[in-house]
N, C-alpha and C positions, 0 to 999 in steps of 0.2 A: 503494500501500500503505499503509495508514496506521498509525501508532506498535504499537497493538496485535498485529498481524497481523505488523509488521515485528518486533517480540519474540519472537513464537508460533517465527518462522520462524529468527531466531539460536536460541530453544529445541531445536526441533527439530535445527538442524547439531549444538551440543552433545552430544544423546543419540546423531548417527549418529556422532558423532568418537569418543566413548564405545566404543560397538561395536566402533572397530577394534582396543580394548585386546587382544582376543580370549580371556580370562576376565572372568568374571562379576564375580570381586573388581575386578579392574583397571576394570573400565569402569562401578561404582559409587564407587571415588575419584575416577575423572574424573569425573565428575560430580559430587561432594561438592564438588571443587575450583573449578566452578562457582557453585554454587548451595551453600552450607555448609550444616552441619545448625541454626543460629540461625534460618535462614530457615522451618524445620518450623513454629517455637514461634507458638503465639497463633492465635484465631478464622479463618474465613478471612474477607475483606472482599474486595469487587470493587471499592473506592473508589479505590483506585489499581491500574492493571489491568498494570501490568508488575510490581508485588509478587503480585498476585494469581498470573499466569502460573508464576512463579517456582517460589512456594509450592505450586503444584497440582501442576507436574512435580519438586520436590523429593518430596511425597509420593508420588507415582507410582515414584517409583525404589527408595524406600529402603523400602518393604513387606517385610517375610519371607513370601516366596514359599516352598512347600515339600508332594508329596508325605507324607502321613501314610495308616498306617490305623486305624480307628477301629472297630470293634465285626466287624471281618471285611468291610470296606468301605473298600477307599482310590479316597480323594478329594484331590484341588488345595485347600490351602490360602492364604488373601492375609492374613497378619496382620500389625499393628502391632509397628514395633521396640520401643517402649513400652506399658504397661498398669499403670495405677494400682490399690493396690488401693478408691480411691475410684470404682474405673469408668474415670476419667481414658486415653486414647490416644492415641497421635501417631506416625503419624498416624491419624487416624479410622478406625475401621472400614469398607472398602470400600463397606460398602452404607451408610454412617449418610454418607457423604461429598453436600455439598450441589449440588444439580444444576450451576450455576452450577461449580464444579469437577469434574464429568463431563465439561461441554462444553467445558471448556479438554484434558481427556484424551481427548475426541471430536475435538477441531481438530489437536492434535499428531500424532493416529495415523494424520490426512492428508495430515499433513505430512512426517514421520518416513519412511526410505526402508529402513530398517535391520531386520534381523530381530530385533533384540534391542528397537529401539522398539518396532515392532509388536507382538511376542509379548507385551510387560507393559502398554501400552496395553487393545490389545483386550481381552487376560486382562481389567486390571480392568475395563472398560465390561461384559464379560458378566458378571461377580460384582455390578456397582450396577445391571445392569439397563436401563444407559439403550437406547433406539433398538431394536434388532434386536440382541437377546443372541443368538440363535440364529449369524447369520450373525460376529456377532462372537468367539465360540466357535471357530469353525472359522477363522478368518482366525487367531487366536491359535495354536492349534491347528498350523497351515501353519505358520505365524512361526519356533511353538518348534520344527518338523521340521527345519525348516529351519538354524535355530541352534545344533542338536545336529553340525549339519556343520561348523558355523563358526570354533566353543568349540575351543581349545587342550586345556584341563584336563579329566582326564577325568571329573571330579565333574559337572562346568560340562556334557558334553554328558549323562550319566545324567539330569542334572534335569531339561533341557527337552528327554527322549523323554519321562519321566514326565506331567509333566506335558502333552503333547500327547496323550498316549495317554489321562488324566485327559480333557482336556476334549473330543476325539473323543468317548469315548463317554457325556459327560454330556449329547451334544446327538445321540445317535445314529445317529453316520458312522461303519459300521462298517467301511468302503472303505480310509477314513484310518487308523482304530483298526488294520489287517490290515497298512496300511505301516507306521506307526508299531513293531507289534512285531517284525517282521522286522529291523528296523532295530536293536531294543533286543535282540534275538537277538544278532545280528549284532556289535554291541557287544561283550556279554558275553562269548561267544566269543575276541575280539579283547584282552579283559582277562585272560581266563585262558592261552591260551597267549602273549601278548607278553612284551616281557623287565622291561616294570615289574609287579610286582607290587601289585596292585591289586584285591583281595577284598572291596573293599569296595563295589567300583565293581560287581562282579559280584554282589554278593548285592542289592543295591537295584535291580538290574535284576532279581534272580530271581525276588524273593520277591514284585513285583503279576503277575507273569506268571504262575508257578502258582497266582493267585489266578483267573486267566481261565478260561472258561467253555469256548472255544474258543482254546486257547496254540497259540501255533504249534509249526507241527512243527519237531523238533529240538530242542522244550525238554527233553527224556527226555534225551538224547544231553552236552547242554551242561549239567546239573545230574551226569551221569557224569563228565563232565572235570573239574567245579571236583572233586568228593570227589577226583580222581587227585592235580588241581595243589595241593592246601592241605592241608597235613597238620598243620595247627593244632586240636584236638580243639574247638575251641570253633566254627571255622569248620565241621568237620566235621558237626556235632552240631548245626547251622543247617540244613546242604543236605539232614540226612537225616530231619529235622524237614519240612523245604520235599517231600521225594519219600515221606514218610506223606502227605504233604496230596493228594498226586493217583493215592496205591496203589488201585485198584480192586476188590481183595480182601482177604480177611484171611491167606491165607498170603503174600502179598507185605507186607503190616505187617508179620506176627510177624516177619518175617525182618531188617525195617529196625528195628525197636525192638530187638532184640538187636544187630544192628550195632550202635547207637545204644551200646546199655550197652557193649559189646566195646570200643567206639573209646577208654571212659575206662578201660576197664580196661589197654589199651595205652599209655596216655599216662601212667596210674599206674607202670608197669614202667621206664619209662626216665623218672621223677623221682623227687626225694626232698623231706625234708621234708613241710615243712607243704599244698607242693605236691603230693606224690605224695597225703598224707591229702584233701586238698580234689578230685582227680579221682576218687576213691575215691569217695567222699562223692557226686557226680555220678553215678555210677555206678550208685549204690546209687535217689537219689534218680529216676534215668530209669529204672530199672526196678521200682520199686515204682508207678509210673506207669503202666507197661502191664500188671501186673497179671498179671503171669507169676510163678506163684512161684518154680521153676526160675530166673530169671533173681533175681531178688532173693535167693536162697539164694547166687549165687556171688556177688553184689556184694558182701551182707554178708560170705560170709567172708574176700573178699582185704582189706575195710575192718577186720575184727575182729584181721587180722594185723597191724595197728601196734601197734607199742609206744613209749609215749611217750620212749625215747632212738633212733626214727627220726625223730622232729620235728623235731628241733636248736632244739627252744626253748631260751630261755639264761632263767636264774634272776637272781632280784635278791632282796640281803637286806639288813638294815639294824636295829639295837640302838638300842636305849635303856636310860637305866638312870634310877633315881629313888632320891634320901637316903633313910637308915634312917630318919628324921624323916616324910618322907613317907608310909613304904612301914610303920613302926608306925601311924600315924594310919588309914590304911587300912583296917589290921588291926583297929583300937578295937574298931568296929560288932561284933565277935565273939566281941576276948576278951576285953570287957568288960562283955561279957554277964553275969545271975545263974546262967546255967546253956547246957548244950547245945542244951536246947528250947527257950529263947531265942534263941540264936545262930544254931540252925536258919530262926528266924522271920527273924532279921534277913539275913540272906544274903539272902534274896528285898527283901524291905523297905527295908536301907540302900543296897543297891548297883545295885538296879534291873535292870532289861533289860540283860544285858552288852552288844546293841550299842546303848546308847545310846537315847535318847527320839526321837520320828518326827520333832521339829524340828531336832537336833541332825542326824541324820541329812540331811533336805530342806537345811538349811544347806550343810553340807557337801558336795553332789550338786551345788547349785548353783556354790557357790565352784568348785570342780571344773572342770565343765563351763564356765564363765566365763572357766577360763585354761588350760584343757587345747582351744583351740580343734581341734588337728586333731586328737586324741583322739577328741573326737564327729563328727567326720564320715568315718572309718575306718570300715569294717566288722568287728563285734567277734564273735567265735564263741568258747563257752565248750567247752572240752574237758572230757572228764567224767575222774576221775580214773584210769579205765583209757586214759587218750587219743586215746578215741574225740570226737568231736562232739557236744555235748549240747544247745545252744542256742545259735539264733542271732535276735535279736529283729525281728521281721515288720514293724513299727510306731511309732508313739512312746510308746503306753505302754505295751509290751516295753522299750522303747530305757529309758524313762524308770524302771522296774522294775530292769532291771541298771545304772544309777548309781547307785539308792539300794541294793543287795543288794551292788556294791563298796565304799561306804563304810562297809556296816556289816560287811565280812569284815575290813577294815583296822583294823575299833574293835576288834572278836574277839580280834585278834593282842597285841592292848593287856591288854584286861582277861581274858580267858583264863585265861594265867599266875596273873593277880593271883585271881580268883576261885579258881583251886583251892589256893594258898596259906593263903588264908583259911577254905577248906573242911579244911585238915588242923591249922590253927589250932584249928578249932574242938575234933579229938581230942585235938592236944596240950595245952589250956589246961583243958577241961572233960572230956577220960579219954574214951574210946569204951564211947558205951551198950553196954548187953546188945542180942541180937538182939528179947529179949522187951521191955528198954522201948522200944525203936525201933517195935515192930510195936505196942504200944499209943496211944505218940503221933500214928502216922499210921492209928490207925484214929479218930481224929476226926473226920477230913477226914469231907466231905459226902458223897464220891464213891466211898469205900471201902468194900472188902467185907475182910473179916478174909485172905481168903487176899492180896489186891492191894496189903493193906499188910502183912504178912509179907512176901513178895517185895519191894518197894520197902525193907522195912531190912535185906534183905541186899545190897540193891545197896550202900548205904551204908557198912557191913560190910568188903566187899568193897574199897572206896575207902581207910576207912581203917588198914587191913591189910595195906596195899600191892598190893592188885591193882585199879590201876584202871581197867587196858585189861575184866578181867573187870566192872568195876561199868560200865563201857560199853558193850558190848555185852548185860547184862542190861537198864541204864536207857533204851536206846533205844526199846524197845516196849511201857515202861510209857509213856512221852509219850502214845502214841496209845491206850492205855485208859482215860487218865486222861482226854483228851479224848472219847474218847467214852459213857464216863460220865456226866460234862458234859451233851453233847448228848441224850443220854437224859433227865435228871436235866430240861432243857430243855424236855422233849417236843418235837423238834424231829423227831422221826422216822427211825432208824436206818434200818430197814428200805424208809421209801420213798428215803433215800440211797443205797439200794443197788439198788433198782431204777430211777430216775433215770441210776445212772453207770452202774454193769455190773453188770447182774444176776447173781446168786451168788456177787459178790465182796465182801468189806468194801470201805467208802468207804473212801481213803486218809486219813493226815495232814492232808493241803492243802484237801481236802472238808470235815473235821470242823472244820477252824480257819478255815474261809470262814465255817460256819455259825454257831461261834461269833462271830464276830469281828460277824455280821449280830446277834447277840440281845448285841452292846454289850461283847463280850472287850477291853480295853484295849489299843488301839491299836501304839503302842510294845511291849507283849509280844505281840500276837499275830506281828507284824514279828522279832521276838528267836527266837519258836519258830520260825517258818517258815524264818527264814534259817540257822540253827544245824540244824534236821533236815532240810529239803528246800524251800528256793525252787530251780525249775528256771531263773529266769535269775541264778542266781550263790551265793552263799556257803559254809559249811562242807559242809553236804549231809550230814551225819554220818548221820543214820538211812540212809540207803539206801545210804553208801559202806558203813556197817557189817553192813549184812544181807547184802552184794554179794561181801564179801569184797578191799576194794578199798583197806581201811587195815591192814596188817598191825601198826603199833604204835599202839594206842591209849594216848597216855599220861593224866596227870591234868589239864589243862587241860580237853579235850575228853568229859572226865568229867565235872567240874568243871559243865560249860556245861550238859549234861544233866540231873545231877541238881538244878542250881537252877531250871531251867523244870519239874522234873516236882514241887519245894517251894511254885512260884507254881502249880501247876495246881493242887495238894493245898489249898492255903486258899481253891479256888473253891469256888460253889455256886450253887442256881438259887435267883433272887428272884424272885416273883409280883409284875408289876406291870401294872395296866390289863387283867386276867385274859390278857395276855402273860409267859411268863418271858424273865428276862433276868440276864447272871451279875452276880454279886455275889462281894465278899472280906469 
């Protein structure tokens, strides 16, 4: 026996010794102690036969092997344990290893006697398509089947059986596949009825079995047993989803869909706080996905009964103070104006958007994300003023929008009271204008009609005469009216917007602001109006909450925010440029 062959024999012995550990993790650790991970690095070379044999063996047993579903098909996957952004991988993808490395795998496969060694090496040779690939797949499938009987850990048994089934199916070995499925079903029943609580094992076996065209006899019974054994709504929901995939008629499917909704309603009855709300939301999602109106109505009715006090939420408050000198300096733009007309212009021009500039918001959001790592990782769901779920980001763009809206809301908590004081100061210093004078003033705007100007004038009169709530309720729809007039003035086509969005309905404020944004509306003011009035990703949502009766007491700060938005939009008008209209102050 030459030294190279002796080295291979030694490594084969190590592999077989590792197999005695009786669990996949322990076996990998045992072999890793013989061939440390440091030897995995670098390109494969046969110049040093000992190093080449050790590297090939180290690679072979460090791959991540699993069964996964992709596009409705279950497949065995062999993946490197590390893949870099530059395309590098350690070990290399199995189909990319050199012939010399694959030959060492082949020689090791002939020397090992353990099911652990034969299963992995023949699986790799099948993936690499070295020699008789079909024969390698069959040998690997048989070895995995035997390995499932040898491992002590439930998850190791499940993984070995799933790999065996996939390899048998890959080469059309129906008889072997049926044998494997029979053992999978047996292990499933043992996991369900055994003393060890192992729902993950049962589900990982049931999922691929359900997808089989010729599923083993007794699968339906196993699914029913799993429903009885596990009381978690999450597990029951998945089991019912599997059963729905096997339903052969609409009556059975309808019954399963109703049962799936009911398990979440029942779970909500046993829960409190946010868990209760979450279960009810899931019930509504399941009901909506079924397309059954009666189910949706039942779930929605249960969710709508939740009140904010039922959620067990904690509230946090903080206060801040500014010096008299700073306060007077902040009021100076309106108190130092020649008259109320100039002061109203300064109310917009000097203070700018209440949420601050986009640049400040982005900087604050980035700083928050940098210092609040766990908050960024957690799933966030916004609740509306009614205590019901309103928004949960589904992608990176929506997460970013929520981050920006959060910072803008923080800013509004500071600026809204100050703007309310500033607006009161206009009347205190310059006197309350008459309705006629205010109407004449606002009539000068490019977007105004006499009726709209008079209506806006009355909003300010209400504010200055001690009715900020009336001012807020009457001001909110004027923002949409001004936005619509500006869109019409830009010839952007409100009628087309109605047809494209919701035929027969007016386009909402969000749609109108989107058009104005495309027409060069200042980005900071766009975000200001959106976040104050109705940003679905957060913000104060004043327009919607006022309209739907969720604000019981609208004081001066929210009213001042809305009135500032009105004055800003009033200052705008269309500007012709290269046959395209855009926004101009």
